[in-house]
PDB file of N, CA, C and O in Angstrom:
ATOM      1  N   MET A   1       1.118  -1.211  -0.311  1.00  0.00           N
ATOM      2  CA  MET A   1       0.314   0.345  -0.146  1.00  0.00           C
ATOM      3  C   MET A   1       0.719   1.265  -0.072  1.00  0.00           C
ATOM      4  O   MET A   1       1.198   1.822   0.916  1.00  0.00           O
ATOM      5  N   TYR A   2       0.598   1.646  -1.204  1.00  0.00           N
ATOM      6  CA  TYR A   2       1.519   3.288  -0.896  1.00  0.00           C
ATOM      7  C   TYR A   2       0.511   4.769  -0.990  1.00  0.00           C
ATOM      8  O   TYR A   2      -0.627   4.673  -1.448  1.00  0.00           O
ATOM      9  N   TYR A   3       1.015   6.018  -0.548  1.00  0.00           N
ATOM     10  CA  TYR A   3       0.583   6.738  -0.153  1.00  0.00           C
ATOM     11  C   TYR A   3       0.816   8.089  -0.849  1.00  0.00           C
ATOM     12  O   TYR A   3       2.040   7.996  -0.951  1.00  0.00           O
ATOM     13  N   CYS A   4       0.511   9.314  -1.418  1.00  0.00           N
ATOM     14  CA  CYS A   4       1.449  10.113  -1.778  1.00  0.00           C
ATOM     15  C   CYS A   4       1.089  11.361  -0.750  1.00  0.00           C
ATOM     16  O   CYS A   4       0.035  11.683  -0.203  1.00  0.00           O
ATOM     17  N   LEU A   5       2.625  12.010  -0.723  1.00  0.00           N
ATOM     18  CA  LEU A   5       2.126  13.309  -0.132  1.00  0.00           C
ATOM     19  C   LEU A   5       2.638  13.854  -0.569  1.00  0.00           C
ATOM     20  O   LEU A   5       3.674  13.553  -1.161  1.00  0.00           O
ATOM     21  N   SER A   6       1.698  15.866  -0.396  1.00  0.00           N
ATOM     22  CA  SER A   6       1.834  17.067  -1.118  1.00  0.00           C
ATOM     23  C   SER A   6       3.059  17.326  -0.922  1.00  0.00           C
ATOM     24  O   SER A   6       3.931  17.482  -1.777  1.00  0.00           O
ATOM     25  N   LYS A   7       3.176  17.393   0.540  1.00  0.00           N
ATOM     26  CA  LYS A   7       4.123  18.138   1.925  1.00  0.00           C
ATOM     27  C   LYS A   7       3.970  17.567   2.647  1.00  0.00           C
ATOM     28  O   LYS A   7       2.898  17.259   3.168  1.00  0.00           O
ATOM     29  N   ALA A   8       5.417  17.131   2.991  1.00  0.00           N
ATOM     30  CA  ALA A   8       5.646  16.603   4.462  1.00  0.00           C
ATOM     31  C   ALA A   8       5.110  16.883   5.777  1.00  0.00           C
ATOM     32  O   ALA A   8       4.960  18.065   5.467  1.00  0.00           O
ATOM     33  N   GLY A   9       4.681  16.849   6.986  1.00  0.00           N
ATOM     34  CA  GLY A   9       4.849  18.198   7.959  1.00  0.00           C
ATOM     35  C   GLY A   9       2.969  19.497   7.712  1.00  0.00           C
ATOM     36  O   GLY A   9       2.452  19.839   8.775  1.00  0.00           O
ATOM     37  N   THR A  10       2.415  19.894   6.646  1.00  0.00           N
ATOM     38  CA  THR A  10       1.784  20.327   6.225  1.00  0.00           C
ATOM     39  C   THR A  10       0.034  19.317   7.448  1.00  0.00           C
ATOM     40  O   THR A  10       0.166  18.176   7.890  1.00  0.00           O
ATOM     41  N   PRO A  11      -1.347  20.208   7.672  1.00  0.00           N
ATOM     42  CA  PRO A  11      -2.319  19.498   8.503  1.00  0.00           C
ATOM     43  C   PRO A  11      -1.972  18.196   7.198  1.00  0.00           C
ATOM     44  O   PRO A  11      -1.062  17.395   6.980  1.00  0.00           O
ATOM     45  N   GLY A  12      -3.375  18.594   6.507  1.00  0.00           N
ATOM     46  CA  GLY A  12      -3.512  16.719   5.765  1.00  0.00           C
ATOM     47  C   GLY A  12      -2.244  16.240   6.349  1.00  0.00           C
ATOM     48  O   GLY A  12      -2.175  15.928   7.538  1.00  0.00           O
ATOM     49  N   CYS A  13      -0.984  16.157   5.337  1.00  0.00           N
ATOM     50  CA  CYS A  13      -0.179  14.963   5.046  1.00  0.00           C
ATOM     51  C   CYS A  13      -0.029  14.580   6.294  1.00  0.00           C
ATOM     52  O   CYS A  13       0.023  13.350   6.317  1.00  0.00           O
ATOM     53  N   THR A  14       0.123  15.326   8.002  1.00  0.00           N
ATOM     54  CA  THR A  14       0.252  14.798   8.998  1.00  0.00           C
ATOM     55  C   THR A  14      -1.314  14.027   8.701  1.00  0.00           C
ATOM     56  O   THR A  14      -1.333  12.810   8.519  1.00  0.00           O
ATOM     57  N   THR A  15      -2.352  14.677   8.677  1.00  0.00           N
ATOM     58  CA  THR A  15      -3.618  13.817   9.482  1.00  0.00           C
ATOM     59  C   THR A  15      -3.662  12.579   8.627  1.00  0.00           C
ATOM     60  O   THR A  15      -4.736  11.991   8.755  1.00  0.00           O
ATOM     61  N   GLN A  16      -2.872  12.039   7.844  1.00  0.00           N
ATOM     62  CA  GLN A  16      -2.645  11.095   6.595  1.00  0.00           C
ATOM     63  C   GLN A  16      -1.803  10.067   7.764  1.00  0.00           C
ATOM     64  O   GLN A  16      -2.083   9.260   8.651  1.00  0.00           O
ATOM     65  N   ALA A  17      -0.603  10.680   7.120  1.00  0.00           N
ATOM     66  CA  ALA A  17       0.376  10.013   7.832  1.00  0.00           C
ATOM     67  C   ALA A  17      -0.243   9.117   9.169  1.00  0.00           C
ATOM     68  O   ALA A  17      -0.241   7.889   9.250  1.00  0.00           O
ATOM     69  N   CYS A  18      -0.867  10.257  10.373  1.00  0.00           N
ATOM     70  CA  CYS A  18      -0.945   9.924  11.834  1.00  0.00           C
ATOM     71  C   CYS A  18      -2.130   8.433  11.126  1.00  0.00           C
ATOM     72  O   CYS A  18      -1.836   7.247  10.980  1.00  0.00           O
ATOM     73  N   GLY A  19      -2.996   8.903  10.931  1.00  0.00           N
ATOM     74  CA  GLY A  19      -3.945   8.009  10.566  1.00  0.00           C
ATOM     75  C   GLY A  19      -3.679   6.449   9.947  1.00  0.00           C
ATOM     76  O   GLY A  19      -4.519   5.550   9.969  1.00  0.00           O
ATOM     77  N   PHE A  20      -2.394   6.354   9.424  1.00  0.00           N
ATOM     78  CA  PHE A  20      -1.564   5.192   8.863  1.00  0.00           C
ATOM     79  C   PHE A  20      -0.913   4.602   9.837  1.00  0.00           C
ATOM     80  O   PHE A  20      -0.902   3.375   9.935  1.00  0.00           O
ATOM     81  N   ARG A  21      -0.243   5.454  10.743  1.00  0.00           N
ATOM     82  CA  ARG A  21       0.812   5.228  12.289  1.00  0.00           C
ATOM     83  C   ARG A  21      -0.504   4.224  12.890  1.00  0.00           C
ATOM     84  O   ARG A  21      -0.460   3.002  13.031  1.00  0.00           O
ATOM     85  N   ASP A  22      -1.845   5.279  13.235  1.00  0.00           N
ATOM     86  CA  ASP A  22      -2.281   4.251  13.733  1.00  0.00           C
ATOM     87  C   ASP A  22      -3.284   3.406  13.490  1.00  0.00           C
ATOM     88  O   ASP A  22      -3.958   3.091  14.471  1.00  0.00           O
ATOM     89  N   GLN A  23      -3.547   2.986  12.532  1.00  0.00           N
ATOM     90  CA  GLN A  23      -3.607   1.837  12.312  1.00  0.00           C
ATOM     91  C   GLN A  23      -2.591   0.977  11.466  1.00  0.00           C
ATOM     92  O   GLN A  23      -2.814   0.307  10.458  1.00  0.00           O
ATOM     93  N   PHE A  24      -1.433   1.175  12.143  1.00  0.00           N
ATOM     94  CA  PHE A  24      -0.350   0.164  11.484  1.00  0.00           C
ATOM     95  C   PHE A  24      -0.888  -1.054  12.540  1.00  0.00           C
ATOM     96  O   PHE A  24      -2.070  -1.360  12.381  1.00  0.00           O
ATOM     97  N   PRO A  25      -0.394  -1.536  13.245  1.00  0.00           N
ATOM     98  CA  PRO A  25      -0.783  -2.997  13.801  1.00  0.00           C
ATOM     99  C   PRO A  25      -1.278  -3.580  13.083  1.00  0.00           C
ATOM    100  O   PRO A  25      -0.704  -4.613  12.738  1.00  0.00           O
ATOM    101  N   ARG A  26      -3.221  -3.094  12.176  1.00  0.00           N
ATOM    102  CA  ARG A  26      -4.126  -4.090  12.093  1.00  0.00           C
ATOM    103  C   ARG A  26      -3.304  -4.223  10.710  1.00  0.00           C
ATOM    104  O   ARG A  26      -3.343  -5.379  10.288  1.00  0.00           O
ATOM    105  N   ILE A  27      -2.555  -3.316   9.881  1.00  0.00           N
ATOM    106  CA  ILE A  27      -2.772  -2.984   8.914  1.00  0.00           C
ATOM    107  C   ILE A  27      -1.188  -4.009   8.538  1.00  0.00           C
ATOM    108  O   ILE A  27      -1.176  -4.599   7.457  1.00  0.00           O
ATOM    109  N   GLN A  28      -0.243  -4.113   9.253  1.00  0.00           N
ATOM    110  CA  GLN A  28       0.928  -4.960   9.443  1.00  0.00           C
ATOM    111  C   GLN A  28       0.482  -6.324   9.831  1.00  0.00           C
ATOM    112  O   GLN A  28       1.464  -7.056   9.703  1.00  0.00           O
ATOM    113  N   SER A  29      -1.089  -7.365  10.467  1.00  0.00           N
ATOM    114  CA  SER A  29      -1.264  -8.597  10.956  1.00  0.00           C
ATOM    115  C   SER A  29      -2.099  -8.208   9.955  1.00  0.00           C
ATOM    116  O   SER A  29      -3.199  -8.413  10.468  1.00  0.00           O
ATOM    117  N   ALA A  30      -2.288  -7.808   8.929  1.00  0.00           N
ATOM    118  CA  ALA A  30      -3.609  -8.411   7.167  1.00  0.00           C
ATOM    119  C   ALA A  30      -1.940  -8.453   5.686  1.00  0.00           C
ATOM    120  O   ALA A  30      -1.840  -8.653   4.475  1.00  0.00           O
ATOM    121  N   ASN A  31      -0.909  -8.092   6.968  1.00  0.00           N
ATOM    122  CA  ASN A  31       0.124  -8.302   5.689  1.00  0.00           C
ATOM    123  C   ASN A  31       0.957  -7.477   4.707  1.00  0.00           C
ATOM    124  O   ASN A  31       2.064  -7.470   4.168  1.00  0.00           O
ATOM    125  N   ALA A  32       0.085  -6.947   4.758  1.00  0.00           N
ATOM    126  CA  ALA A  32       0.419  -5.455   3.854  1.00  0.00           C
ATOM    127  C   ALA A  32       1.356  -4.541   4.410  1.00  0.00           C
ATOM    128  O   ALA A  32       1.618  -4.412   5.606  1.00  0.00           O
ATOM    129  N   THR A  33       1.870  -3.878   3.390  1.00  0.00           N
ATOM    130  CA  THR A  33       3.428  -2.429   3.515  1.00  0.00           C
ATOM    131  C   THR A  33       2.432  -1.301   3.545  1.00  0.00           C
ATOM    132  O   THR A  33       1.311  -1.498   3.077  1.00  0.00           O
ATOM    133  N   ILE A  34       2.858   0.239   4.225  1.00  0.00           N
ATOM    134  CA  ILE A  34       3.036   0.849   3.970  1.00  0.00           C
ATOM    135  C   ILE A  34       3.941   1.847   3.922  1.00  0.00           C
ATOM    136  O   ILE A  34       4.678   2.273   4.811  1.00  0.00           O
ATOM    137  N   LEU A  35       3.730   2.401   2.047  1.00  0.00           N
ATOM    138  CA  LEU A  35       4.978   3.255   1.982  1.00  0.00           C
ATOM    139  C   LEU A  35       4.298   4.773   1.771  1.00  0.00           C
ATOM    140  O   LEU A  35       3.113   4.779   1.438  1.00  0.00           O
ATOM    141  N   GLY A  36       4.985   6.077   1.948  1.00  0.00           N
ATOM    142  CA  GLY A  36       4.069   7.275   2.361  1.00  0.00           C
ATOM    143  C   GLY A  36       5.533   7.752   0.998  1.00  0.00           C
ATOM    144  O   GLY A  36       6.573   7.124   1.198  1.00  0.00           O
ATOM    145  N   LEU A  37       5.556   8.360   0.251  1.00  0.00           N
ATOM    146  CA  LEU A  37       5.969   8.742  -1.620  1.00  0.00           C
ATOM    147  C   LEU A  37       5.677  10.761  -0.868  1.00  0.00           C
ATOM    148  O   LEU A  37       4.578  11.204  -0.535  1.00  0.00           O
ATOM    149  N   SER A  38       6.707  11.363  -0.824  1.00  0.00           N
ATOM    150  CA  SER A  38       6.618  12.652  -0.758  1.00  0.00           C
ATOM    151  C   SER A  38       7.365  12.920  -2.035  1.00  0.00           C
ATOM    152  O   SER A  38       7.679  12.005  -2.796  1.00  0.00           O
ATOM    153  N   PRO A  39       7.822  14.973  -2.406  1.00  0.00           N
ATOM    154  CA  PRO A  39       8.686  15.506  -3.515  1.00  0.00           C
ATOM    155  C   PRO A  39       9.702  16.135  -2.020  1.00  0.00           C
ATOM    156  O   PRO A  39      10.487  17.078  -2.111  1.00  0.00           O
ATOM    157  N   ASP A  40       9.507  15.564  -1.077  1.00  0.00           N
ATOM    158  CA  ASP A  40      10.481  16.582   0.148  1.00  0.00           C
ATOM    159  C   ASP A  40      11.726  15.969   0.450  1.00  0.00           C
ATOM    160  O   ASP A  40      11.797  14.913   1.080  1.00  0.00           O
ATOM    161  N   GLN A  41      13.517  17.105  -0.326  1.00  0.00           N
ATOM    162  CA  GLN A  41      14.509  16.133   0.611  1.00  0.00           C
ATOM    163  C   GLN A  41      13.949  14.640   1.520  1.00  0.00           C
ATOM    164  O   GLN A  41      12.842  14.388   1.996  1.00  0.00           O
ATOM    165  N   PRO A  42      15.004  13.976   1.509  1.00  0.00           N
ATOM    166  CA  PRO A  42      15.300  12.400   2.439  1.00  0.00           C
ATOM    167  C   PRO A  42      15.701  13.347   4.227  1.00  0.00           C
ATOM    168  O   PRO A  42      15.278  12.899   5.293  1.00  0.00           O
ATOM    169  N   GLU A  43      16.125  13.986   4.176  1.00  0.00           N
ATOM    170  CA  GLU A  43      16.046  14.498   5.461  1.00  0.00           C
ATOM    171  C   GLU A  43      15.026  15.024   6.378  1.00  0.00           C
ATOM    172  O   GLU A  43      14.669  14.643   7.492  1.00  0.00           O
ATOM    173  N   ASP A  44      14.550  16.250   5.433  1.00  0.00           N
ATOM    174  CA  ASP A  44      13.307  16.379   6.026  1.00  0.00           C
ATOM    175  C   ASP A  44      12.095  15.828   6.178  1.00  0.00           C
ATOM    176  O   ASP A  44      11.093  16.346   6.669  1.00  0.00           O
ATOM    177  N   LEU A  45      12.345  13.887   5.377  1.00  0.00           N
ATOM    178  CA  LEU A  45      11.965  12.942   5.828  1.00  0.00           C
ATOM    179  C   LEU A  45      11.422  12.216   6.610  1.00  0.00           C
ATOM    180  O   LEU A  45      10.350  11.700   6.924  1.00  0.00           O
ATOM    181  N   LEU A  46      12.705  12.337   6.905  1.00  0.00           N
ATOM    182  CA  LEU A  46      13.280  11.240   8.475  1.00  0.00           C
ATOM    183  C   LEU A  46      13.137  12.054   9.694  1.00  0.00           C
ATOM    184  O   LEU A  46      12.842  11.438  10.718  1.00  0.00           O
ATOM    185  N   LYS A  47      13.343  13.730   9.786  1.00  0.00           N
ATOM    186  CA  LYS A  47      13.027  14.641  10.817  1.00  0.00           C
ATOM    187  C   LYS A  47      11.732  14.580  10.770  1.00  0.00           C
ATOM    188  O   LYS A  47      11.344  14.783  11.920  1.00  0.00           O
ATOM    189  N   TRP A  48      10.608  14.368   9.893  1.00  0.00           N
ATOM    190  CA  TRP A  48       9.026  14.643  10.226  1.00  0.00           C
ATOM    191  C   TRP A  48       8.500  12.839  11.039  1.00  0.00           C
ATOM    192  O   TRP A  48       7.559  12.644  11.808  1.00  0.00           O
ATOM    193  N   LYS A  49       9.387  11.924  10.562  1.00  0.00           N
ATOM    194  CA  LYS A  49       9.221  10.574  10.146  1.00  0.00           C
ATOM    195  C   LYS A  49       9.069  10.462  11.952  1.00  0.00           C
ATOM    196  O   LYS A  49       8.116  10.334  12.719  1.00  0.00           O
ATOM    197  N   ALA A  50       9.868  10.530  12.038  1.00  0.00           N
ATOM    198  CA  ALA A  50      11.247  10.817  13.957  1.00  0.00           C
ATOM    199  C   ALA A  50       9.618  11.692  15.167  1.00  0.00           C
ATOM    200  O   ALA A  50       9.194  11.707  16.323  1.00  0.00           O
ATOM    201  N   GLU A  51       9.440  12.042  14.301  1.00  0.00           N
ATOM    202  CA  GLU A  51       8.884  13.657  14.996  1.00  0.00           C
ATOM    203  C   GLU A  51       7.307  13.525  15.369  1.00  0.00           C
ATOM    204  O   GLU A  51       6.736  13.800  16.424  1.00  0.00           O
ATOM    205  N   GLU A  52       6.735  12.947  13.996  1.00  0.00           N
ATOM    206  CA  GLU A  52       5.513  11.879  14.181  1.00  0.00           C
ATOM    207  C   GLU A  52       5.588  10.597  14.650  1.00  0.00           C
ATOM    208  O   GLU A  52       4.505  10.014  14.597  1.00  0.00           O
ATOM    209  N   GLN A  53       6.165  10.193  14.930  1.00  0.00           N
ATOM    210  CA  GLN A  53       6.876   8.261  15.216  1.00  0.00           C
ATOM    211  C   GLN A  53       6.302   7.584  13.576  1.00  0.00           C
ATOM    212  O   GLN A  53       5.173   7.133  13.769  1.00  0.00           O
ATOM    213  N   LEU A  54       6.568   7.459  12.635  1.00  0.00           N
ATOM    214  CA  LEU A  54       5.844   6.810  11.936  1.00  0.00           C
ATOM    215  C   LEU A  54       7.060   5.139  11.410  1.00  0.00           C
ATOM    216  O   LEU A  54       8.197   4.955  10.978  1.00  0.00           O
ATOM    217  N   PRO A  55       5.807   4.274  11.840  1.00  0.00           N
ATOM    218  CA  PRO A  55       6.684   2.829  11.896  1.00  0.00           C
ATOM    219  C   PRO A  55       7.186   2.612  10.575  1.00  0.00           C
ATOM    220  O   PRO A  55       8.016   1.708  10.477  1.00  0.00           O
ATOM    221  N   TYR A  56       6.763   3.458   9.160  1.00  0.00           N
ATOM    222  CA  TYR A  56       6.613   2.328   7.985  1.00  0.00           C
ATOM    223  C   TYR A  56       7.962   3.840   7.383  1.00  0.00           C
ATOM    224  O   TYR A  56       8.491   4.833   7.884  1.00  0.00           O
ATOM    225  N   ASP A  57       7.950   3.038   5.940  1.00  0.00           N
ATOM    226  CA  ASP A  57       8.821   4.155   5.845  1.00  0.00           C
ATOM    227  C   ASP A  57       8.774   5.083   4.653  1.00  0.00           C
ATOM    228  O   ASP A  57       8.518   4.457   3.625  1.00  0.00           O
ATOM    229  N   LEU A  58       8.929   6.291   4.482  1.00  0.00           N
ATOM    230  CA  LEU A  58       8.930   7.272   3.391  1.00  0.00           C
ATOM    231  C   LEU A  58       9.678   7.174   2.248  1.00  0.00           C
ATOM    232  O   LEU A  58      10.902   7.146   2.380  1.00  0.00           O
ATOM    233  N   LEU A  59       9.446   7.145   1.719  1.00  0.00           N
ATOM    234  CA  LEU A  59      10.631   7.711   0.164  1.00  0.00           C
ATOM    235  C   LEU A  59      10.845   9.038  -0.732  1.00  0.00           C
ATOM    236  O   LEU A  59       9.984   9.365  -1.549  1.00  0.00           O
ATOM    237  N   SER A  60      11.659   9.556  -0.605  1.00  0.00           N
ATOM    238  CA  SER A  60      11.213  11.043  -1.603  1.00  0.00           C
ATOM    239  C   SER A  60      11.976  10.157  -3.022  1.00  0.00           C
ATOM    240  O   SER A  60      12.673   9.195  -3.343  1.00  0.00           O
ATOM    241  N   ASP A  61      10.902  11.823  -3.714  1.00  0.00           N
ATOM    242  CA  ASP A  61      10.548  11.652  -4.713  1.00  0.00           C
ATOM    243  C   ASP A  61      10.912  13.518  -5.107  1.00  0.00           C
ATOM    244  O   ASP A  61       9.993  14.324  -5.256  1.00  0.00           O
ATOM    245  N   PRO A  62      12.275  13.873  -5.207  1.00  0.00           N
ATOM    246  CA  PRO A  62      12.347  14.731  -5.409  1.00  0.00           C
ATOM    247  C   PRO A  62      11.482  16.183  -6.849  1.00  0.00           C
ATOM    248  O   PRO A  62      10.809  17.198  -7.032  1.00  0.00           O
ATOM    249  N   ASP A  63      12.342  14.991  -7.458  1.00  0.00           N
ATOM    250  CA  ASP A  63      12.755  15.544  -9.577  1.00  0.00           C
ATOM    251  C   ASP A  63      10.808  14.814  -9.263  1.00  0.00           C
ATOM    252  O   ASP A  63      10.076  15.339 -10.102  1.00  0.00           O
ATOM    253  N   HIS A  64      10.301  14.198  -8.670  1.00  0.00           N
ATOM    254  CA  HIS A  64       8.239  14.146  -9.144  1.00  0.00           C
ATOM    255  C   HIS A  64       8.577  13.190 -10.247  1.00  0.00           C
ATOM    256  O   HIS A  64       7.648  13.003 -11.033  1.00  0.00           O
ATOM    257  N   ALA A  65       9.811  12.468 -10.519  1.00  0.00           N
ATOM    258  CA  ALA A  65       9.770  11.126 -11.423  1.00  0.00           C
ATOM    259  C   ALA A  65       8.503  10.435 -11.082  1.00  0.00           C
ATOM    260  O   ALA A  65       7.500  10.843 -11.669  1.00  0.00           O
ATOM    261  N   ILE A  66       8.367   9.435 -10.214  1.00  0.00           N
ATOM    262  CA  ILE A  66       7.298   8.728  -9.742  1.00  0.00           C
ATOM    263  C   ILE A  66       5.779   9.228  -9.222  1.00  0.00           C
ATOM    264  O   ILE A  66       4.802   8.482  -9.150  1.00  0.00           O
ATOM    265  N   LEU A  67       5.794  10.519  -8.907  1.00  0.00           N
ATOM    266  CA  LEU A  67       4.638  10.324  -8.775  1.00  0.00           C
ATOM    267  C   LEU A  67       4.171  11.498  -9.890  1.00  0.00           C
ATOM    268  O   LEU A  67       3.194  12.083  -9.422  1.00  0.00           O
ATOM    269  N   GLU A  68       4.405  11.837 -10.721  1.00  0.00           N
ATOM    270  CA  GLU A  68       4.231  12.520 -12.260  1.00  0.00           C
ATOM    271  C   GLU A  68       4.203  10.853 -12.972  1.00  0.00           C
ATOM    272  O   GLU A  68       3.333  10.760 -13.838  1.00  0.00           O
ATOM    273  N   MET A  69       4.909   9.721 -12.766  1.00  0.00           N
ATOM    274  CA  MET A  69       4.283   8.578 -13.515  1.00  0.00           C
ATOM    275  C   MET A  69       2.276   7.863 -13.150  1.00  0.00           C
ATOM    276  O   MET A  69       1.244   7.458 -13.686  1.00  0.00           O
ATOM    277  N   TRP A  70       2.901   8.154 -11.947  1.00  0.00           N
ATOM    278  CA  TRP A  70       1.960   8.204 -10.594  1.00  0.00           C
ATOM    279  C   TRP A  70       0.508   8.435 -11.460  1.00  0.00           C
ATOM    280  O   TRP A  70      -0.280   7.636 -11.965  1.00  0.00           O
ATOM    281  N   ALA A  71       0.553  10.204 -11.365  1.00  0.00           N
ATOM    282  CA  ALA A  71      -0.810  11.296 -11.262  1.00  0.00           C
ATOM    283  C   ALA A  71      -0.972  10.731 -13.616  1.00  0.00           C
ATOM    284  O   ALA A  71      -2.129  10.587 -14.012  1.00  0.00           O
ATOM    285  N   HIS A  72      -0.467  10.642 -14.087  1.00  0.00           N
ATOM    286  CA  HIS A  72      -0.614  10.024 -15.495  1.00  0.00           C
ATOM    287  C   HIS A  72      -1.095   8.631 -15.837  1.00  0.00           C
ATOM    288  O   HIS A  72      -1.558   8.447 -16.963  1.00  0.00           O
ATOM    289  N   GLY A  73      -1.037   7.744 -15.069  1.00  0.00           N
ATOM    290  CA  GLY A  73      -1.017   7.150 -15.170  1.00  0.00           C
ATOM    291  C   GLY A  73      -0.398   5.730 -16.128  1.00  0.00           C
ATOM    292  O   GLY A  73      -0.747   4.587 -15.832  1.00  0.00           O
TER     293      GLY A  73
END
């Protein structure tokens, strides 16, 4: 399971990310993997991941290559 973030630390993205965090045990018990994808720099994502105690990986796509590919099918 993946989701895209517009900008780490913004209210909407934090709500979304923390929702996955709060449901993580349930998602994990279903043998699913969560990946967050963001245009933010890796160091910014690591800081935000620690601040919000996110137990899953956040991937950085600063040049929007993957984000654009997903957006356009």
